[in-house]
Each structure stands twice: as structure tokens, then as C-alpha cells.
C-alpha positions in Angstrom: -145.2 91.6 160.1 -144.2 95.1 162.8 -141.1 94.6 165.1 -140.5 96.4 167.8 -136.9 97.6 169.9 -137.4 97.0 173.7 -137.2 100.7 174.3 -140.6 100.8 171.4 -143.0 98.2 173.4 -142.0 99.2 176.8 -143.1 103.3 175.1 -146.3 101.4 173.9 -147.2 99.7 177.0 -147.3 102.8 178.1 -149.3 104.5 176.1 -152.0 101.9 176.6 -152.0 102.2 180.3 -151.9 106.0 180.9 -153.7 107.1 178.0 -156.2 104.7 176.8 -156.5 104.2 180.5 -156.0 99.5 179.8 -154.9 99.0 183.7 -151.5 97.2 183.2 -152.5 93.7 185.3 -155.7 93.7 183.1 -152.6 93.3 180.0 -151.0 90.9 182.6 -154.0 88.7 182.7 -154.5 88.8 178.9 -151.2 87.4 178.3 -151.9 84.8 180.5 -154.0 83.7 178.5 -152.7 83.4 175.2 -149.9 81.9 177.1 -152.2 79.4 178.0 -154.4 79.2 174.5 -151.1 77.6 172.8 -150.9 74.9 175.7 -154.4 73.7 175.0 -152.9 74.0 171.2 -150.2 72.5 171.5 -150.4 70.1 174.3 -154.0 69.6 175.6 -155.8 68.3 177.1 -154.3 70.6 180.4 -156.4 68.2 183.2 -154.0 67.0 185.7 -151.1 67.9 183.2 -147.9 68.7 185.7 -146.5 71.4 184.3 -143.9 73.8 186.4 -144.0 77.4 186.1 -140.4 79.5 187.1 -140.8 82.4 187.6 -138.5 85.5 188.2 -139.3 88.5 190.3 -140.4 91.1 187.6 -143.9 91.4 184.8 -143.0 88.3 183.4 -142.1 86.5 186.5 -146.2 88.3 187.1 -146.8 86.8 183.7 -146.1 83.4 185.0 -148.6 84.4 188.6 -151.1 84.8 186.5 -150.7 81.3 184.6 -150.4 79.5 187.2 -154.2 80.3 188.5 -155.8 80.2 185.5 -154.5 77.1 184.6 -155.2 75.8 187.6 -158.4 77.0 188.0 -159.8 77.4 184.4 -158.4 73.4 182.7 -157.7 72.2 186.4 -154.0 71.7 185.7 -151.3 70.2 188.1 -149.5 73.4 188.8 -146.4 74.1 190.5 -145.1 77.4 190.8 -140.9 77.9 192.0 -140.1 81.2 193.0 -136.5 82.8 192.0 -137.1 85.3 194.2 -138.3 86.0 197.4 -142.2 86.8 197.8 -141.4 90.2 199.4 -139.6 91.8 196.4 -142.8 91.1 194.2 -144.1 95.2 193.1 -147.2 96.3 191.1 -148.6 94.1 189.5 -146.2 91.5 189.9 -147.3 91.9 193.1 -150.7 91.9 192.9 -150.6 88.5 190.8 -148.9 86.5 193.3 -152.0 87.9 196.4 -154.6 86.1 193.3 -152.4 82.9 192.9 -152.3 82.6 196.5 -155.8 83.3 197.2 -156.8 80.8 194.5 -154.1 78.3 196.3 -151.2 77.8 194.3 -148.2 76.9 196.2 -144.9 78.1 195.5 -141.9 76.8 196.3 -137.4 78.4 196.0 -136.4 77.4 192.5 -132.6 76.4 193.7 -132.4 73.2 192.8 -135.0 71.9 191.4 -134.8 69.7 188.7 -138.8 69.5 187.4 -138.3 66.1 186.0 -141.1 64.8 187.4 -143.2 68.0 184.8 -144.4 67.4 181.1 -144.3 71.0 180.5 -141.7 74.6 181.8 -143.1 77.3 181.3 -140.5 80.1 181.3 -141.2 83.2 183.0 -138.0 84.3 184.6 -136.9 87.1 182.5 -138.2 89.2 180.0 -136.9 92.2 177.5 -136.2 94.0 180.3 -132.8 92.7 181.0 -129.1 93.3 179.9 -125.9 91.5 180.5 -125.5 87.6 181.0 -127.3 85.6 183.6 -124.9 84.1 186.0 -125.1 82.8 189.2 -128.5 81.2 190.6 -130.7 81.9 187.2 -127.7 80.6 184.9 -128.3 77.6 187.0 -132.2 76.9 187.0 -132.1 77.6 183.3 -129.5 75.0 182.5 -131.4 72.8 184.5 -134.6 73.3 182.5 -132.0 73.3 179.2 -131.3 69.3 180.4 -134.4 68.3 181.9 -135.4 67.2 178.2 -139.2 69.1 178.8 -141.1 70.8 175.7 -139.7 74.3 177.6 -142.5 77.9 176.7 -141.4 80.6 176.5 -142.9 83.9 177.8 -141.8 87.4 175.7 -138.8 85.9 175.1 -136.5 82.9 176.6 -135.1 84.5 179.5 -131.3 85.3 179.8 -132.4 86.5 175.6 -131.0 90.0 174.4 -134.6 91.3 172.9 -133.3 94.3 171.3 -129.4 92.4 169.5 -130.8 88.4 170.0 -127.1 88.0 171.6 -126.7 84.9 174.3 -124.3 86.7 176.7 -124.7 84.3 178.9 -127.6 81.3 180.3 -130.5 81.0 177.9 -133.5 79.4 178.3 -133.7 77.0 174.5 -137.8 77.5 174.2 -139.7 74.4 172.6 -142.2 77.7 171.8 -142.1 81.4 172.9 -144.8 83.3 173.0 -144.4 86.7 172.1 -146.3 89.8 173.5 -148.4 92.4 170.6 -145.2 92.5 168.7 -142.6 90.6 166.8 -138.9 92.1 168.9 -135.6 92.3 166.8 -133.7 90.0 169.0 -135.9 86.5 168.3 -135.6 87.0 164.6 -131.4 87.7 164.3 -129.4 84.5 165.1 -128.6 83.3 167.5 -131.8 84.7 169.0 -133.6 82.7 166.5 -132.6 79.8 167.3 -133.0 80.2 171.2 -136.7 80.9 170.2 -138.5 78.6 169.0 -141.7 78.6 166.8 -142.2 82.5 167.8 -145.8 83.2 168.4 -147.3 86.8 168.5 -150.2 87.4 170.7 -152.4 89.8 171.2 -152.9 91.6 174.8 -155.4 94.0 174.3 -153.0 96.9 172.5 -155.3 99.6 171.4 -155.0 99.5 167.8 -154.0 103.1 167.2 -151.1 102.7 169.4 -150.0 99.2 167.1 -150.3 101.4 164.1 -148.3 104.0 165.4 -146.3 105.5 162.9 -142.6 105.2 165.2 -143.3 101.5 164.3 -141.8 101.6 161.0 -139.2 98.2 161.2 -140.3 95.3 159.0 -140.0 91.1 158.8 -141.3 89.7 155.4 -143.3 86.0 157.1 -146.1 83.5 155.5 -149.2 86.0 155.1 -146.8 88.5 153.0 -145.6 86.2 150.6 -149.4 84.8 150.3 -150.1 88.3 149.4 -147.5 88.4 146.2 -147.9 85.2 144.9 -150.7 85.0 142.5 -153.9 82.2 143.4 -153.5 79.5 141.7 -155.8 78.4 139.3 -157.8 75.2 140.4 -154.2 74.0 141.0 -153.5 73.7 137.2 -151.5 77.0 137.2 -147.9 74.9 137.2 -149.9 73.6 133.5 -151.4 76.3 131.8 -147.9 78.5 132.6 -146.0 76.1 130.8 -148.6 75.4 128.3 -148.4 79.5 127.6 -144.5 79.8 127.9 -144.3 75.8 125.1 -147.0 77.5 122.3 -144.5 81.1 123.3 -141.4 79.5 122.0 -143.2 76.9 119.3 -144.0 81.2 118.3 -141.3 81.9 118.2 -139.7 79.8 116.5 -142.1 79.8 113.4 -140.9 84.0 113.5 -137.7 82.9 112.3 -137.6 80.0 109.8 
């Protein structure tokens, strides 16, 4: 399994958008669809399920707003979206997804003091891989409320507050049940203490071109279950242990006879 740093992932995004002409908003929509696939698989059916989505001001928040619109429109889920920042600060693709969500009837509320007690699932879309340094202030208070809610928390790309390169947690960090990360896994999701905050990590394909994914600049790998499956020999009708045991006994018996 390939692993990327924040800088490498940013360069992959740039190549995808600028060199392969894939719009950033399309990547955002794909990311939202992948998160919803996980929600449907793990917590479905989603119809009428109360889901709170906590959005920051950057592209991670944009992902969250796209998730909200798709959940409401496609699955008729009861979606509640809480913004940490005023909508006027949204830029680029995040501003587009906000406008789309508003047009589709999604209601937005300030995240301050919200305790999410009536939600069945919380989507963490506060901060992505770009955050550096500790989360403090209002964002730290919201993360504390999320962590103490007792709800299932699904983080978008990385748990908010986590350093995606080092795995360090210098301030408030979301303690996720599941993290849906995009394109490739990040170092901080595998390094401790980051791995203990990420919960189950699911790597989702969002449409990064194969040529970008296979670029030789990405040369860090982690062993996963698929690697182990290739390295270990196949079982023979469930009898490999018996066959190997018989073979070993025969060799020991033969060696014993030769030394008599």
C-alpha cells in the first residue's frame, strides 16, 4: 500500500486539476460519494437517519457540504450542518459546494455550543491535511463535544487536528470511529499516536489519474493484508497444515533411520 505526505498529495491534486483538467469540484463530489458509500455500508439504511456534519472553512468543509447535499438528495437522510466559520469566508470549490447545498435546501447553523445529542452519526469535516500546529479556541471546544458525544464519528480524509505527516496530536484531535481518506493513505494515519485517533482507515478512490497515482516520486509503502495474501502460499483444500505436518514427520523419521 502506497503512502503519501501532505506535500505529495497536494502535488497529486495539482497535477490532476492542472495537467489532466479534472475540475477540483469533481474531486470533491467524488470524495463525498465515497464517504456516503461507507456510511451506507456501515450504518444503512440512511433514510431518515439523523446525521450531523461539522464543517470548517476549507476544502475539508467543502467535502462535508457536498456530503450533506448528497445525503439529503439521494437518501433522504435528516442532515444537520454546522459551520465553524461564517459562510462569507468560503473560497473556490468550498464556496461552490456551499452555494449548491443552499440551493438544494440544506440549512446551516453555527457550530458553537452544539452538542449533537440528537444525532446518530457525526461527520467530521473540520480540518484536512493542511492544518499545522495545535487546534485551540472554539474549534477545540467543538472537537471536545464531538469526542464526548458517544456517537459514531466518521472523519473526512484525516481526523481534524491530526498532523497528517507525523501523526502527532499537539492539540484537540477528533477521535474517529472511521476515517475515509482519499486516493492514498497518509503517514499520520499509520504512525502513533495518529493511528489511535483514526479508527478504521478506509482508502477511497476519488478519480486521481493512474499516471499520477503511479508516479515514481511516491516510493513509500506499508504492508497491508493484500500484500500478506500474495506472500503466503494458498491453502490446499484446508489441508495444508496436515500435509505439511505429515511431510515433516516423514523427513524426521527418515533422518532417524539414516543415523541408526
